[in-house]
C-alpha positions as CSV (number, residue, x, y, z in Angstrom):
1,M,-6.0,-10.2,5.4
2,E,-2.3,-10.1,4.5
3,T,-2.5,-9.1,0.8
4,I,-4.8,-7.3,-1.6
5,C,-5.2,-8.1,-5.2
6,I,-5.2,-5.0,-7.4
7,A,-5.6,-4.7,-11.2
8,T,-2.9,-2.4,-12.6
9,N,-1.7,-1.4,-16.0
10,K,0.8,-4.3,-15.7
11,G,-1.8,-6.9,-14.9
12,V,-3.2,-8.2,-11.6
13,E,-0.7,-7.8,-8.7
14,F,-0.7,-8.6,-5.0
15,Y,0.4,-6.1,-2.4
16,K,1.0,-6.5,1.3
17,V,-1.7,-4.6,3.2
18,S,0.8,-3.9,6.0
19,N,3.0,-2.0,3.4
20,I,0.3,0.5,2.5
21,I,0.6,3.8,4.3
22,R,-2.3,5.6,2.8
23,I,-4.7,5.7,-0.1
24,Q,-5.7,9.0,-1.7
25,G,-8.9,9.1,-3.8
26,L,-8.8,11.3,-6.9
27,S,-12.1,11.1,-8.8
28,N,-12.2,7.6,-10.4
29,Y,-8.6,6.9,-9.5
30,C,-6.6,6.3,-6.4
31,K,-3.0,6.8,-5.4
32,I,-1.6,4.1,-3.1
33,Y,1.4,5.2,-1.0
34,F,3.7,2.4,0.1
35,A,6.2,2.3,2.9
36,D,8.9,0.7,0.7
37,K,8.4,2.6,-2.6
38,Q,9.4,6.1,-3.6
39,Y,6.5,6.7,-6.0
40,P,2.8,6.1,-5.4
41,L,0.9,3.6,-7.5
42,T,-2.1,5.0,-9.4
43,V,-4.9,2.6,-10.1
44,A,-8.4,2.9,-11.7
45,K,-10.4,2.2,-8.6
46,V,-12.5,4.5,-6.4
47,L,-11.7,4.9,-2.7
48,H,-15.0,3.2,-1.8
49,W,-13.7,0.0,-3.4
50,F,-10.7,0.0,-1.1
51,E,-12.9,0.7,1.9
52,E,-14.9,-2.5,1.1
53,Q,-11.7,-4.6,0.5
54,L,-9.5,-3.5,3.4
55,P,-10.1,-4.3,7.1
56,A,-11.8,-1.3,8.9
57,E,-9.9,-2.0,12.1
58,V,-6.6,-1.3,10.2
59,F,-7.6,1.4,7.6
60,W,-9.3,4.5,8.8
61,R,-11.3,6.7,6.5
62,T,-10.4,10.2,7.5
63,H,-11.9,12.2,4.8
64,K,-13.7,11.8,1.5
65,T,-10.3,11.6,-0.2
66,H,-8.2,9.6,2.3
67,M,-7.8,6.2,4.0
68,V,-4.9,5.7,6.4
69,N,-3.3,2.6,7.8
70,N,-3.4,3.1,11.5
71,S,0.0,1.3,11.9
72,Y,1.6,4.4,10.5
73,V,-0.2,7.0,12.6
74,E,2.1,8.7,15.1
75,K,-0.4,11.2,16.5
76,V,-4.1,12.0,16.4
77,H,-4.7,15.7,16.8
78,T,-8.4,16.4,17.5
79,S,-8.6,20.1,18.3
80,N,-10.2,22.8,16.0
81,K,-8.6,21.5,12.8
82,P,-8.3,17.7,13.3
83,Y,-5.5,15.8,11.6
84,L,-3.3,12.7,11.7
85,L,0.5,12.9,11.8
86,L,1.9,9.9,10.0
87,S,5.3,8.2,10.7
88,N,6.6,9.5,7.3
89,G,5.9,13.1,8.4
90,E,2.8,13.6,6.3
91,I,-0.3,15.3,7.8
92,I,-3.7,14.0,6.8
93,A,-6.8,16.1,7.5
94,I,-9.8,14.6,9.3
95,S,-13.1,15.8,8.2
96,R,-15.4,17.6,10.7
97,R,-18.0,14.8,10.2
98,R,-15.5,12.1,11.0
99,A,-13.7,13.9,13.8
100,P,-15.9,12.5,16.6
101,L,-14.8,9.0,15.7
102,F,-11.1,9.9,16.2
103,K,-11.7,11.6,19.6
104,I,-12.6,8.1,20.8
105,V,-9.3,6.7,19.3
106,G,-7.1,9.7,20.1
């Protein structure tokens, strides 16, 4: 999958999957953070929708509020408070329930 079709307030738009760094779920909305854009895109979709649309081998669900593109992961930290360090410097928490999955990867 190279692109994803997302309905926005400007209509239906296509976005490169490889350009998405992470997706943050906020109730019935999501913020999509892109590698080439300064501001995130807010869309009226739940995180589960993105989880079904995007390839699981590329996007990791780290927490109930986050999905991360593994291409942008610099480090997987799996000790007492697990987290991912992204190439843009952001730190994304990994839930205790999902931490064992990342111990395999990290």
